[in-house]
N, C-alpha and C positions, 0 to 999 in steps of 0.2 A: 554436606554443606551445599554442593551443587544442586542437589534435589530441592533444598529449601529455597535457593535463589531462583530456580526455575518456577516453583510454585508461586513465589512472590511476584515474579514477572507476569505470570498468567493472570493472577488476581488483579494486577494493575491494568492489564489490557481489557479484561472483562468489565471492570469498574468504569473505565474511560468510555467503552462502547455503550454502557448503560446510560451514562450521563448524556451522551450525544443523542440517544433515542428519546430520553426525557426532554431534552432541549427542543427536539423536533416536534414532540407532542405539544409541549407548552407553547411553542411558536405557532403551531397550527391552531390550537385552541384560542390563543390570543387573536389570531387573524380572523377566526370564525366569529368570535365575540364582537370584534370590531365591525365586521360586515353587518352583523345583526343590529348593532348600535346605529350604524349609518342608516339602515332601513327605518329604524324607529324615529329618527330625527328629520325625516322628510317633511319639508314645510308645505302646508296646504297653500296653494296660490289661488285666491278667489277674486273674481272680478265683480265689482258693483257697478251697475249701469243706472245713472240718474237722468232725469229729464233736463232739457235746456229751456223748456217752454215756461214762460212766466205770466202769460196773460190769460185770464179766465174768460174765454169766449169773447162775446161782444160787450161784456160788462167793463166797468172801469176798475175792477178788482184784480189783484195779483194772485198767481198760483205758483206751483212748482212741485218740489217733492215734500212728502210729509216727514217731519223730523223723527218722530218715533219709529217710523217704518225703516228709517236708515239707522238710527242710533242703536236700537235694541239688537238687531242682527249684527251690526258692525262690532259691538262690544262682545256679543256672544261668541262670535268667530275669532275676534282679535285675542280675547282672553284664552282661547284654546291654541294660540300660537300661529294662527293663519296670517299669511302675508296678503294684504288687501290692496288692490288697485282700484281707483275710482275713475270712471269715464262718463262722458256725456256726448251727445251728438256734436255740440259746438266747442267743447272743451272750455277751459276757464272756469268761472264761477257757476256753480249749480244753484238755481234759484230755490229758496225755501218758501213754502206756502206759509204766508203770515198767520193763518189760522192755527197751524200746527206749532207755531212759536209762541202762542198765547199761554199764559200761566195755567189756564184751565185744562190745557192738553198736556201738561208736564207729567213726566214719569221719571223714575230713577235714571233711566238711560238718557233722556233728554237733558236732565240736570247735569249728568256727567259730560255730555256733549257741550253744554254751555260753558263748562269750565275746562274744556280740553282744547288748548290752543293748537296743538298739532292736528287734531281732527278737523277743526275749523279751517286751518290753513289748507288742508287737503281738499276740502269742499270748495274753497275759493280758487283752487288751481287744478281742476280735473283734466284728465287726458282726453284728447280728441278720439272719439270712438272709432273712427275710420283707421286709426293707426294701431289698433289692438289686434294681436294675433291670438286667436282662440287656443292654439297649440300650447301657449304659455301658461294656461290656467287649468285648474281641476274642476272648477264649477263657476257658474255665474248667478248673481242674485240681483233682482230688480225690485227696489223699494217703490212704493206707490206715491200717492198724491195725484191731483187731477192733471198735472202737466203731461204725463205719458199718453193721455187720450188724444192729445194734439200732435206730439212729435214722434214718440217711439212707436206708436201704432202703425205708422207709415214709413218710418226711417229704414232705408234700404240696408244700411250697414248693420243696424240692430237686427233686422230680419235675417240677414245672411249669417250673422254671428250666432244667433240662437239655433239656426238650422245646422250650423257646423258643430256646435256643442252637442246637439241632439244626435247627429250622425256618429259622433264619437262616444255616445252613451255616457256623457258627462251630465251631472245634475244641472237642471235649469230651474230656478226658483223665483216665484213672484208673490207679491202680497198686495191685497186691497185693489187699487186701480191699476197696478202694474201688469196684470194679465192682459191689459189693453195692448201691450207689446206683442201679444200672440195673434192678433187679429189677422195678419196676412202671412203668418209663418206656416210653412208646409213641413210635413213629416217626410221620412224617407220614401213613403209610398205615394207622395204627391198630393195627399189629402191634407186638410188642415191638421196641424200638429195635435190639436185638442180633440180631434174626431175620435169617438169611442174611448176617451180618457176621462177618468174621474177628476173633475176640476171644481174650483170655487173661485170667488172673487167678490168685490163689492156688490152688494145686493141692490135690486131696484128700490126696495123699501128704505134702505140706508141712504141711497141717493136722494130719495124723496124727503127723508128726514133732514138732510142738510140743505134742502131747497135748491138743488142744482139739476133736477131732472130735465128741465127745458133749456139748460145752458150748455151742458156737455154735448159733444158731437155724437156720442152713442153711449148706451148703457152697457157696462161690462157683463152683467148677467145675461142680457139679451144676445150679445155678441158671442159669448161662449156657447150658448145653446144653439145659435144659428150655425156655428161652425161644427156642430155635431158633438160638442162636449157633453159628458154625463154630469150635468151641473147639480150641485147640492149646496144647501146652506143651513145655518142654524139661525136662532133669533138675532135680531139686530144687535150688533156690537159684541156678540158672543164669540169666543175663540173657536175657530174651525179651520183645520188644515188637512189637506188631502195630498197623498203621494200616489202616483201611478207610474211605475217604472222610474225613469229619471226626471219626471215632471212633478214639481212640488208647487202647490198654490195655497194661499191663505186668504181668508174672507175679508179681513179688516185690520185696522191698526193693532187691535188687541191680539191678533194672530201672528204678529211679526216675530216675536221671540221663538214661538214654536216652529215657525217655518225654518228659522236658522238652526234650531236643534235637530229638526228632521233632515236638513241638509248635511249637518255634521254626521249623523248616523249613516246617511247614504254614502258618505266619503270613506267610512271605515272599511 
């Protein structure tokens, strides 16, 4: 009888010890799975920089940012879970180029924007660019429109911000006229950031087609070439996007969605 009692006691001890080990393993596995899940849910923080300039040179016409070049990338990134902050040099309302708001320029993205009260509210209440800390973001995206040719091309805060993103090897993306913002940006070597980089942007022939060659302060294609960029283009209004390291550029409005998709790939 004593022998049986002793065996029963030993079995109880062994079972209890085994349960503790299984509990440790389960707790460890759960903790590991939790850490993996936390890594998966990291939110992409992306900064959009829009122009504050609304006057088209010496004409009586208005300009600003091009709706399609904002809306298409905005929704492409937003639908992938990105947290987006919108900034402009002056803060407040970002001017929309009237031409881009014409029904003839409408796309599915612009139609979605037209019915998106939250997005329109954000455009009307942008953050002042000088208050932005690049360390808070994973990437920056510049939509085009003619406005950047006048303000972002020379804006000290924008220039410093792009240089900081570049020094941190974070993606910097531009479409259409937005590469104008690279005009005075330097790389870590002190040379123009676009020097020896594959780049594109609104072409001289596209500018001629919209009748603004003699209105704009400079031509995007000519500036990129003058700064040492390895410039290439496709036919007018055709999709063309280039990535060289962390620099992403698109030729025209039709290229805006692909610029955003390329940016997403770079962030993976």
